C-alpha positions as CSV (number, residue, x, y, z in Angstrom):
1,M,-0.1,0.0,0.0
2,F,2.9,2.3,0.8
3,G,4.3,1.7,-2.8
4,L,0.9,2.4,-4.3
5,A,0.6,5.7,-2.4
6,V,4.1,6.9,-3.4
7,R,3.6,6.2,-6.9
8,L,0.2,7.9,-6.9
9,E,1.7,11.0,-5.4
10,Q,4.5,11.0,-8.0
11,I,2.0,10.8,-10.8
12,I,-0.1,13.6,-9.6
13,N,2.8,16.0,-8.7
14,N,4.9,15.1,-12.0
15,P,5.6,18.5,-13.6
16,S,6.7,17.1,-16.9
17,A,3.4,15.2,-17.5
18,P,0.7,17.1,-15.4
19,V,-2.5,15.2,-14.8
20,P,-5.8,17.3,-14.8
21,L,-7.6,16.6,-11.5
22,T,-11.3,16.8,-12.0
23,D,-13.7,17.3,-9.1
24,A,-14.8,13.8,-9.0
25,L,-11.1,12.6,-8.9
26,H,-10.2,15.1,-6.4
27,V,-12.9,13.9,-4.1
28,R,-11.7,10.3,-4.4
29,I,-8.0,11.1,-3.6
30,Q,-9.1,13.1,-0.7
31,K,-11.2,10.1,0.4
32,I,-8.2,8.0,0.2
33,R,-6.2,10.2,2.3
34,E,-8.9,10.5,4.9
35,E,-9.1,6.7,5.1
36,M,-5.5,6.2,5.4
37,A,-5.4,8.8,8.4
38,R,-8.4,6.9,9.9
39,L,-6.8,3.5,9.6
40,Q,-3.6,5.0,11.1
41,R,-5.6,6.1,14.1
42,G,-7.2,2.7,14.5
43,M,-3.8,0.9,14.5
44,K,-2.6,3.1,17.3
45,Q,-5.7,2.7,19.3
46,G,-5.7,-1.0,18.8
47,A,-9.3,-0.9,17.5
48,P,-10.1,-1.8,13.9
49,P,-12.4,1.0,12.5
50,P,-15.4,-0.1,10.1
51,T,-14.8,0.3,6.5
52,T,-16.2,3.5,4.8
53,M,-14.5,3.1,1.4
54,I,-16.7,2.4,-1.4
55,C,-15.1,1.0,-4.6
56,E,-16.4,2.1,-8.0
57,P,-17.1,-0.8,-10.3
58,E,-14.6,-1.1,-13.0
59,D,-17.1,-0.4,-15.8
60,S,-18.7,2.5,-14.0
61,P,-18.8,5.7,-16.0
62,A,-16.4,7.5,-13.5
63,N,-13.7,4.7,-13.9
64,V,-14.2,4.5,-17.7
65,A,-13.6,8.4,-18.0
66,L,-10.7,8.2,-15.6
67,E,-9.0,5.5,-17.7
68,Q,-9.4,7.4,-20.9
69,N,-7.7,10.4,-19.4
70,S,-4.9,8.7,-17.5
71,P,-4.8,4.9,-17.5
72,E,-1.8,4.8,-15.0
73,L,-3.5,7.0,-12.5
74,A,-6.8,5.2,-12.8
75,M,-5.1,1.8,-12.0
76,F,-3.4,3.1,-8.7
77,V,-6.5,4.8,-7.6
78,Q,-8.6,1.6,-8.0
79,K,-5.8,-0.4,-6.4
80,L,-5.8,1.8,-3.3
81,E,-9.5,1.9,-2.9
82,R,-9.6,-1.8,-3.0
83,C,-6.8,-2.2,-0.5
84,L,-8.5,0.3,1.9
85,R,-11.8,-1.4,1.7
86,Q,-10.0,-4.7,2.8
87,M,-7.9,-3.2,5.5
88,P,-10.4,-3.0,8.3
89,A,-11.3,-6.8,8.0
90,S,-7.6,-7.4,7.8
91,M,-7.0,-5.5,11.2
92,S,-9.7,-7.3,13.1
93,F,-7.0,-9.1,15.0
94,L,-6.3,-6.0,16.8
95,Q,-9.5,-6.3,18.7
96,T,-8.9,-10.1,19.2
97,Q,-5.6,-9.5,20.8
98,K,-6.8,-6.7,22.9
99,N,-9.7,-8.8,24.4
100,E,-7.3,-11.9,24.9
101,E,-6.2,-12.7,28.5
102,P,-2.4,-12.6,28.6
103,G,-1.1,-16.1,29.5
104,L,1.4,-18.9,28.6
105,D,-0.6,-19.9,25.5
106,R,0.3,-16.5,23.8
107,I,3.8,-17.8,23.2
108,R,3.9,-18.4,19.5
109,E,7.2,-20.2,19.2
110,P,9.0,-22.7,21.3
111,I,12.0,-21.6,23.4
112,A,15.2,-23.5,22.6
113,P,18.8,-23.1,23.5
114,G,20.7,-21.1,20.9
115,G,24.2,-22.3,19.7
116,F,27.3,-20.0,19.6
117,F,27.3,-19.9,16.0
118,A,24.4,-19.0,13.6
119,P,22.8,-21.7,11.3
120,A,24.4,-19.9,8.5
121,F,28.0,-20.3,9.7
122,S,28.7,-23.3,7.7
123,L,30.9,-24.5,4.9
124,S,28.0,-25.6,2.9
125,N,26.7,-22.0,2.8
126,I,28.4,-21.3,-0.6
127,P,26.7,-17.7,-1.1
128,A,28.2,-16.6,2.3
129,I,31.6,-18.0,1.6
130,Q,31.6,-16.1,-1.9
131,F,30.5,-12.9,-0.3
132,S,33.4,-13.1,2.2
133,L,35.9,-13.9,-0.5
134,K,34.8,-10.9,-2.5
135,G,35.1,-8.5,0.6
136,T,38.5,-9.9,1.4
137,L,39.7,-9.3,-2.1
138,A,38.4,-5.7,-2.4
139,A,39.9,-4.9,0.9
140,S,43.3,-6.5,-0.1
141,I,43.4,-4.5,-3.5
142,C,42.8,-1.2,-1.5
143,Y,45.4,-2.1,1.0
144,V,48.1,-2.8,-1.6
145,L,47.2,0.4,-3.6
146,Y,47.5,2.9,-0.7
147,Q,50.6,1.1,0.7
148,S,52.3,1.2,-2.7
149,L,51.4,4.8,-3.2
150,N,52.7,5.4,0.3
151,W,49.5,7.5,0.9
152,P,48.2,6.9,4.4
153,G,45.5,9.5,4.1
154,I,43.4,7.4,1.7
155,S,43.4,4.2,3.9
156,T,39.9,4.8,4.4
157,C,39.4,2.9,1.1
158,V,40.0,-0.4,2.8
159,V,37.1,0.3,5.3
160,T,34.9,1.5,2.5
161,A,35.4,-1.7,0.4
162,V,34.4,-3.8,3.3
163,I,31.5,-1.8,4.6
164,A,30.0,-1.0,1.2
165,M,30.0,-4.7,0.0
166,Q,26.5,-5.7,0.4
167,S,24.4,-8.9,-0.5
168,S,23.6,-7.4,-4.0
169,F,25.3,-5.1,-6.5
170,G,22.4,-2.4,-6.2
171,A,22.6,-2.6,-2.3
172,S,26.4,-2.1,-2.5
173,I,26.1,1.0,-4.9
174,Q,23.4,2.5,-2.5
175,K,25.6,2.0,0.5
176,G,28.7,3.4,-1.3
177,L,26.9,6.5,-2.6
178,L,25.4,7.3,0.8
179,R,29.1,7.0,2.2
180,L,30.5,9.1,-0.5
181,A,27.6,11.8,-0.1
182,G,28.3,12.0,3.7
183,A,32.1,12.3,3.1
184,V,31.6,15.1,0.5
185,L,29.2,17.0,2.7
186,G,31.2,16.7,5.8
187,A,34.6,17.7,3.9
188,T,32.8,20.7,2.4
189,M,31.6,21.9,5.6
190,S,35.0,21.2,7.3
191,I,36.8,23.2,4.6
192,A,34.5,26.1,4.8
193,I,35.0,26.2,8.7
194,I,38.8,26.0,8.3
195,T,39.1,28.7,5.7
196,L,36.5,31.1,6.8
197,V,36.0,30.9,10.6
198,M,39.0,29.1,12.1
199,P,41.4,32.0,11.9
200,N,39.0,34.1,13.8
201,M,38.5,31.6,16.7
202,T,40.5,32.3,19.8
203,T,38.7,30.6,22.6
204,V,37.0,27.3,23.4
205,A,33.7,28.9,23.6
206,S,33.9,30.1,20.0
207,M,34.9,26.8,18.9
208,V,32.0,25.1,20.6
209,V,29.5,27.5,19.0
210,V,30.9,27.1,15.5
211,M,31.1,23.3,15.8
212,S,27.6,22.9,16.9
213,I,26.2,24.0,13.7
214,P,27.7,21.3,11.4
215,F,27.3,18.6,14.1
216,F,23.7,19.6,14.4
217,I,23.1,19.2,10.6
218,A,24.9,15.8,10.8
219,G,22.5,14.6,13.7
220,W,19.6,16.0,11.8
221,I,20.5,13.8,8.7
222,V,20.9,10.8,11.0
223,T,17.2,11.1,12.4
224,G,15.9,11.6,8.8
225,G,15.4,7.8,8.0
226,S,17.0,4.4,7.4
227,K,18.6,5.6,4.2
228,T,20.0,9.0,5.1
229,S,21.1,8.0,8.6
230,Y,24.3,6.4,7.4
231,A,25.1,9.4,5.3
232,G,24.6,11.6,8.4
233,M,26.8,9.5,10.4
234,Q,29.6,9.8,7.8
235,V,29.2,13.7,8.0
236,G,29.7,13.7,11.7
237,L,32.7,11.3,11.2
238,V,34.4,13.5,8.7
239,L,33.8,16.6,10.9
240,A,35.5,14.9,13.8
241,L,38.4,13.7,11.9
242,V,39.2,16.9,10.1
243,L,38.4,19.5,12.8
244,M,38.7,17.8,16.2
245,N,41.7,15.5,15.3
246,R,44.0,18.0,17.2
247,L,43.9,19.6,20.7
248,G,44.0,23.2,18.9
249,P,42.8,24.9,15.8
250,T,43.9,23.4,12.5
251,T,44.5,24.7,9.1
252,D,45.2,21.4,7.3
253,L,42.8,20.8,4.5
254,A,44.5,17.5,3.3
255,P,42.5,15.1,5.6
256,A,39.2,16.3,3.9
257,G,40.4,15.6,0.4
258,D,41.9,12.5,1.4
259,R,38.8,11.2,2.9
260,I,36.7,11.9,-0.2
261,L,39.4,10.3,-2.3
262,G,39.6,7.1,-0.1
263,V,36.0,6.6,-0.2
264,F,35.8,7.0,-3.9
265,I,38.6,4.4,-4.4
266,G,37.0,2.0,-2.1
267,I,33.6,2.2,-4.0
268,V,35.3,1.8,-7.4
269,V,37.4,-1.2,-6.2
270,M,34.2,-2.8,-4.5
271,S,32.1,-2.2,-7.7
272,F,34.7,-3.8,-9.8
273,V,35.0,-7.0,-7.7
274,N,31.4,-7.2,-7.2
275,L,30.7,-7.1,-11.0
276,T,33.6,-9.4,-12.0
277,L,33.5,-12.0,-9.2
278,W,30.1,-13.9,-8.7
279,P,27.9,-11.0,-9.5
280,N,24.7,-10.8,-7.5
281,F,21.9,-8.6,-8.8
282,A,18.8,-7.6,-6.8
283,G,16.8,-7.6,-9.8
284,K,17.4,-11.2,-10.6
285,K,16.7,-12.2,-7.0
286,L,13.4,-10.2,-7.0
287,R,12.1,-12.4,-9.8
288,K,12.7,-15.5,-7.7
289,K,11.4,-13.8,-4.6
290,L,8.1,-13.0,-6.5
291,S,7.6,-16.7,-7.0
292,D,8.4,-17.5,-3.4
293,I,5.6,-15.0,-2.5
294,M,3.1,-16.7,-4.7
295,R,3.8,-20.1,-3.2
296,A,3.6,-18.6,0.3
297,L,0.3,-17.1,-0.5
298,A,-0.9,-20.5,-2.0
299,N,0.1,-22.1,1.4
300,I,-2.0,-19.6,3.1
301,S,-5.1,-20.2,0.8
302,R,-4.7,-24.1,1.2
303,K,-4.2,-24.1,4.9
304,M,-6.8,-21.5,5.6
305,G,-9.4,-24.0,7.1
306,E,-6.9,-26.3,8.6
307,L,-4.6,-24.3,10.9
308,A,-5.5,-23.1,14.3
309,H,-5.4,-19.3,15.0
310,D,-2.0,-19.1,16.4
311,K,-0.3,-21.2,13.7
312,F,-2.2,-19.2,10.9
313,D,-0.6,-16.1,12.2
314,L,2.9,-17.7,11.8
315,V,2.1,-18.5,8.2
316,T,0.9,-15.1,7.4
317,G,3.8,-13.5,9.3
318,Q,6.2,-15.4,6.9
319,S,4.3,-14.2,3.9
320,H,4.4,-10.5,5.1
321,R,8.3,-11.0,5.7
322,E,8.6,-12.1,2.0
323,I,6.6,-9.1,0.7
324,V,8.9,-6.8,2.7
325,A,12.0,-8.5,1.4
326,A,10.6,-8.2,-2.0
327,M,10.1,-4.4,-1.5
328,T,13.9,-4.2,-0.2
329,L,15.0,-6.0,-3.3
330,Y,13.1,-3.5,-5.5
331,D,14.7,-0.7,-3.9
332,D,18.1,-2.1,-4.3
333,S,17.3,-2.9,-7.9
334,T,16.9,0.9,-8.8
335,H,20.7,1.2,-8.4
336,E,21.3,-1.5,-11.0
337,F,21.3,-1.7,-14.7
338,G,18.0,-2.3,-16.4
339,S,15.1,-0.3,-17.7
340,E,12.9,1.7,-15.3
341,A,9.8,0.1,-17.1
342,D,10.7,-3.4,-15.9
343,R,11.1,-2.1,-12.4
344,Q,7.9,-0.4,-12.4
345,K,6.1,-3.6,-13.6
346,S,7.9,-5.4,-10.8
347,L,6.5,-3.0,-8.4
348,A,3.0,-3.4,-9.9
349,V,3.3,-7.2,-9.4
350,I,4.4,-6.6,-5.6
351,S,1.4,-4.4,-5.1
352,R,-0.9,-7.0,-6.7
353,L,0.6,-9.6,-4.4
354,Q,0.0,-7.4,-1.4
355,E,-3.7,-7.1,-2.4
356,I,-4.0,-10.8,-2.5
357,F,-2.3,-11.2,0.9
358,L,-4.8,-8.6,2.4
359,S,-7.7,-10.4,0.9
360,L,-6.7,-13.8,2.1
361,L,-6.2,-12.2,5.6
362,A,-9.5,-10.7,5.6
363,A,-11.1,-14.0,4.2
364,S,-9.3,-15.9,7.1
365,R,-10.9,-13.5,9.7
366,R,-14.3,-14.1,8.3
367,R,-13.7,-17.9,8.1
368,T,-12.9,-18.0,11.8
369,T,-16.2,-16.5,12.8
370,L,-18.0,-18.8,10.4
371,E,-16.3,-22.0,11.8
372,Q,-17.4,-20.8,15.3
373,D,-21.0,-20.7,14.2
374,A,-21.1,-24.5,13.2
375,L,-20.9,-24.2,9.5
376,P,-22.8,-26.7,7.6
377,V,-20.6,-29.5,6.1
378,I,-21.6,-28.8,2.4
379,W,-20.4,-25.2,2.8
380,Q,-17.1,-26.2,4.3
381,Q,-16.6,-28.5,1.3
382,H,-17.2,-25.8,-1.1
383,L,-14.9,-23.5,0.8
384,Q,-12.1,-26.0,0.9
385,T,-12.5,-26.6,-3.0
386,L,-12.3,-22.7,-3.5
387,D,-9.2,-22.4,-1.4
388,E,-7.7,-25.3,-3.3
389,S,-8.4,-23.8,-6.7
390,I,-6.9,-20.5,-5.6
391,A,-3.8,-22.2,-4.3
392,K,-3.2,-24.1,-7.4
393,R,-3.6,-20.9,-9.5
394,L,-1.0,-19.2,-7.5
395,E,1.4,-22.1,-7.5
396,M,1.1,-22.4,-11.4
397,L,1.8,-18.7,-11.7
398,A,4.7,-19.2,-9.5
399,D,6.1,-22.2,-11.5
400,S,5.5,-20.6,-15.0
401,E,8.9,-19.0,-15.9
402,K,7.6,-16.7,-18.5
403,H,4.1,-16.3,-17.2
404,P,2.4,-16.4,-20.6
405,T,-1.3,-15.6,-20.9
406,S,-1.8,-18.9,-22.9
407,V,-1.2,-21.0,-19.6
408,T,-4.3,-22.7,-18.5
409,L,-4.8,-22.1,-14.9
410,P,-7.5,-23.3,-12.4
411,D,-10.3,-20.7,-12.4
412,P,-11.9,-20.2,-8.9
413,D,-14.9,-18.6,-10.5
414,Q,-16.9,-21.9,-11.0
415,S,-16.2,-22.8,-7.2
416,L,-17.1,-19.2,-6.2
417,A,-20.5,-19.5,-8.3
418,D,-21.3,-22.9,-6.7
419,L,-20.6,-21.2,-3.0
420,K,-23.1,-18.4,-4.1
421,N,-25.7,-20.9,-5.2
422,L,-25.9,-22.3,-1.8
423,L,-27.4,-19.2,-0.6
424,N,-30.5,-20.1,-2.6
425,E,-31.1,-23.6,-1.6
426,P,-33.7,-24.1,1.0
427,A,-32.6,-27.5,2.2
428,V,-29.1,-26.2,3.1
429,L,-30.6,-22.9,4.5
430,A,-32.7,-24.9,6.9
431,E,-29.7,-26.6,8.6
432,A,-27.9,-23.1,9.1
433,D,-28.3,-20.4,11.5
434,A,-30.2,-17.3,10.5
435,Q,-27.1,-15.2,10.4
436,L,-24.9,-17.5,8.4
437,P,-26.4,-16.5,5.1
438,R,-25.5,-13.0,5.5
439,K,-21.9,-13.8,6.7
440,L,-21.4,-16.2,3.8
441,A,-22.5,-13.5,1.3
442,D,-20.0,-11.1,2.8
443,L,-17.2,-13.9,2.5
444,A,-18.2,-14.7,-1.0
445,G,-17.9,-10.9,-1.8
446,L,-14.3,-11.1,-0.5
447,Y,-13.5,-14.1,-2.5
448,G,-15.0,-12.4,-5.6
449,D,-12.5,-9.6,-5.2
450,L,-9.6,-12.1,-4.7
451,A,-10.5,-14.0,-7.9
452,G,-10.6,-10.8,-9.9
453,T,-7.2,-9.7,-8.3
454,L,-5.7,-13.1,-9.5
455,K,-6.8,-12.4,-13.1
456,H,-5.1,-9.0,-12.9
457,L,-2.0,-10.7,-11.4
458,Q,-1.8,-12.9,-14.4
459,A,-2.0,-10.0,-16.9
460,D,0.6,-8.2,-14.9
461,L,3.0,-11.2,-14.9
462,A,2.4,-11.6,-18.7
463,N,3.4,-8.0,-19.3
464,K,6.5,-8.4,-17.4
């Protein structure tokens, strides 16, 4: 949902391709913002709010007109409206957890003694060994380089090569650029202070006042977010090394330039080693991660009626972590080679998978209440058939390498139609509680949205 909201904001505020906002579209966007704020308050209070989002049908005049004016904007607006409509049902666990009595049964995972080494510490972990060898080679090249030049000032290239070496090429470039940006900003402020202010400072008090300004800027950057925090730390480190490395005032500008050059050399060496020796690209890993997410979602659908509430939370938690990992890989891939159009298609697939995850989560909460009301056996059988068809469809999409539209996939529409037909059978209704038909109708609506999202997912994968 976060990715959808960011992309929608970019489309609206794009100066190169302005989108005309009609009164109806402005009302819909304002409604999306208000609904997000309301859901945020509900999460803070631990009470899921009732949904107020009304989704326009895809063939409604408003959506048809919007798609004609801006197809991309229409796609993201409709996606956000569907996600926000499903979010309150997905947040129903907040009320459940709030009402539960604390006790030993709340422990989700067994407690076991941990070893000294992590499970990844093994000779069979080939990717970790390759990663360590690449980092060692990059650091060794930097060490030989600055020793052969007899230039101790650029020794920071060794540390840069080790720290900037990340799990993928895109993540390494991102880390290196943040380190270089922090070094450049810190060196620039240090040079400005040395040349303009340092000759006029005669007391410790004046030095404290002057130093507080650049260090405040460094601290402000650190608190900006997970990405900029590392750059802010580098700013503070350069300021300390250049301005406070002596007990008195300094006029030496060499450390500032050496720091920038050392960081730059470390990034160049790290990039060269990363590209030539066992290259690992986030974009390639993202494609595999999308298949893993689809298999995890298929596992949720297949076991929706089998698992207990606590175990089902573990399964959904795993799927959520997979989606977060996919978003991280997408972010890293933006610093790698490849077209922006392909990355945007991958982002659209991730957003679609997030919609499916929310739909499954909302359906599972409704299924929990239905099971408590002694659901008739024939309804349970039809629900299991529907869950299995959705799971098989997701698994076949995950196993299809190129995801062509010609692949014959299990269609959950027939199972969904059979489920809806039960609402009109008097013999079945006679066995059910009076409230069950209404609850089943709501559940069928959720499954209908899920079936439609699966078709859109197949279309997105075919365009990838």
